[in-house]
C-alpha positions in Angstrom: 112.2 107.8 84.6 108.6 108.8 84.1 105.9 107.3 81.9 102.3 107.7 81.2 99.7 104.9 81.4 96.7 106.5 79.7 96.5 110.0 81.3 98.2 109.0 84.5 101.9 109.8 85.1 103.9 107.2 86.9 107.5 107.5 88.2 109.6 104.4 87.9 112.8 104.0 89.8 115.3 101.4 90.8 117.1 103.7 93.1 116.4 102.4 96.6 117.7 105.6 98.3 115.3 107.8 96.3 112.4 105.5 97.0 113.2 105.4 100.7 113.3 109.2 100.8 110.0 109.5 98.9 108.3 107.0 101.2 109.5 108.7 104.4 108.5 112.1 103.1 105.9 114.2 105.0 105.6 116.4 102.0 105.1 114.0 99.1 102.0 112.3 100.4 99.4 112.9 97.7 97.6 109.6 97.1 96.6 108.0 93.8 93.2 108.4 92.3 92.0 105.1 93.8 92.0 106.7 97.2 89.5 109.2 96.0 87.1 106.3 95.2 87.3 105.2 98.8 85.9 108.5 100.1 82.3 107.5 100.2 83.3 104.9 102.9 86.4 106.2 104.6 85.8 110.0 104.2 88.7 112.4 104.6 90.5 110.7 107.5 94.2 110.1 107.7 94.2 107.7 104.8 92.8 110.2 102.3 94.0 113.5 103.6 97.0 115.5 102.5 99.0 118.6 103.7 98.2 120.1 107.1 95.0 118.0 107.5 97.2 114.9 107.2 99.8 116.2 109.6 97.1 117.1 112.2 95.4 113.8 112.0 98.6 111.8 112.0 99.7 113.7 115.1 96.4 112.9 116.8 96.6 109.2 116.0 100.3 108.6 116.7 99.7 108.1 120.5 97.2 105.4 119.8 100.0 103.2 118.3 102.5 103.7 121.1 103.9 100.4 122.4 102.1 100.7 125.7 98.7 101.0 123.9 99.4 98.3 121.4 100.6 95.9 124.1 97.3 96.4 125.9 95.7 94.7 122.9 97.7 91.5 123.3 94.7 89.7 124.9 92.6 90.5 121.8 95.4 89.4 119.5 95.8 86.2 121.5 92.1 85.4 121.6 91.7 86.0 117.8 94.8 83.9 117.0 93.5 81.0 119.1 90.2 81.0 117.3 92.1 81.2 114.0 94.3 78.2 114.9 91.2 76.2 116.0 89.5 76.9 112.7 92.6 75.9 110.7 93.0 72.6 112.7 89.3 71.8 112.2 89.7 72.1 108.5 92.9 70.1 108.5 90.9 67.2 110.1 89.3 66.6 106.7 91.8 68.1 104.3 95.5 67.7 103.9 95.9 71.1 102.2 94.0 74.3 102.9 93.9 77.8 101.5 94.6 80.3 104.3 93.2 83.2 102.4 89.5 82.8 103.4 90.5 82.9 107.1 92.3 86.2 106.9 89.4 88.7 106.5 87.5 87.3 109.5 90.6 87.2 111.6 91.5 90.8 110.6 87.9 92.1 111.1 87.7 90.7 114.6 91.0 92.3 115.6 90.3 95.6 113.9 86.8 95.8 115.4 87.9 95.0 118.9 91.0 97.3 118.9 89.6 100.2 116.9 85.9 100.3 117.7 85.7 98.2 120.9 83.2 96.0 119.1 83.2 92.2 118.9 82.4 91.4 115.3 82.6 87.6 116.1 83.2 87.1 112.4 85.5 84.1 112.9 82.6 82.5 114.8 80.1 83.1 111.9 78.6 86.6 112.7 78.7 89.7 110.5 79.4 87.9 107.3 77.1 90.4 105.5 79.6 93.1 106.4 82.5 91.1 105.1 80.8 90.3 101.9 79.9 94.0 101.4 83.5 95.0 101.9 84.7 92.3 99.5 82.2 93.5 96.8 83.0 97.1 97.5 86.7 96.6 97.0 86.1 94.5 93.8 84.0 97.3 92.4 86.8 99.8 93.3 89.3 97.7 91.2 86.8 97.5 88.3 86.4 101.3 88.5 90.2 101.8 88.7 90.7 100.1 85.4 87.8 101.8 83.7 88.7 105.5 83.1 85.0 106.7 82.7 84.0 104.9 86.0 86.7 106.7 88.0 84.4 109.7 88.1 81.8 109.1 90.8 79.2 111.1 88.9 79.6 109.0 85.7 79.8 105.8 87.7 76.5 106.7 89.5 74.7 107.8 86.4 75.8 105.1 83.9 77.2 102.1 85.6 75.1 99.0 86.1 77.2 98.2 89.1 76.2 101.4 91.0 73.1 100.0 92.7 75.0 97.0 94.2 77.9 99.3 95.1 75.5 101.6 97.0 73.8 98.7 98.8 77.2 97.4 99.9 78.3 100.9 101.0 75.1 101.2 103.1 75.9 97.9 104.8 79.5 98.9 105.5 78.6 102.4 106.8 75.7 101.0 108.9 78.1 98.8 110.8 81.3 100.9 110.9 79.8 104.3 111.8 
């Protein structure tokens, strides 16, 4: 069935076959409005593109995730995992229970940086935490905008939101390190 939440149409289904067909489709790939809000950072790459542009970009990127390419990253995965395990063991020396969540962003950034950009962020070892904080703030602001209809418009957000200045500062940090 379909339903509206505010002005947004949502399709709700319990039919696994329908959902599988929809998710595998190369035709029904239009993204939700929240993807539009990521454009200042991500631009019109594979994540945000649709139609022929999406097909062309997917075709270009597919070879980069071939098994032989991904297997060449095993040393990077291993090194990052070893650092992660050391950090967890170190914290377990003083605590019997730990929250793994704070470890995940630095682990992920180190792997993504080394495999995608050829750049050693070293974030598990304490470097580039400004970048991580900017990404965290940026994504929090996206969620706030997502639930505020008037802030979904970039123009209205820029002109009237008290959060825009901090958003722009975080975006500048992110772009400065990722481009």
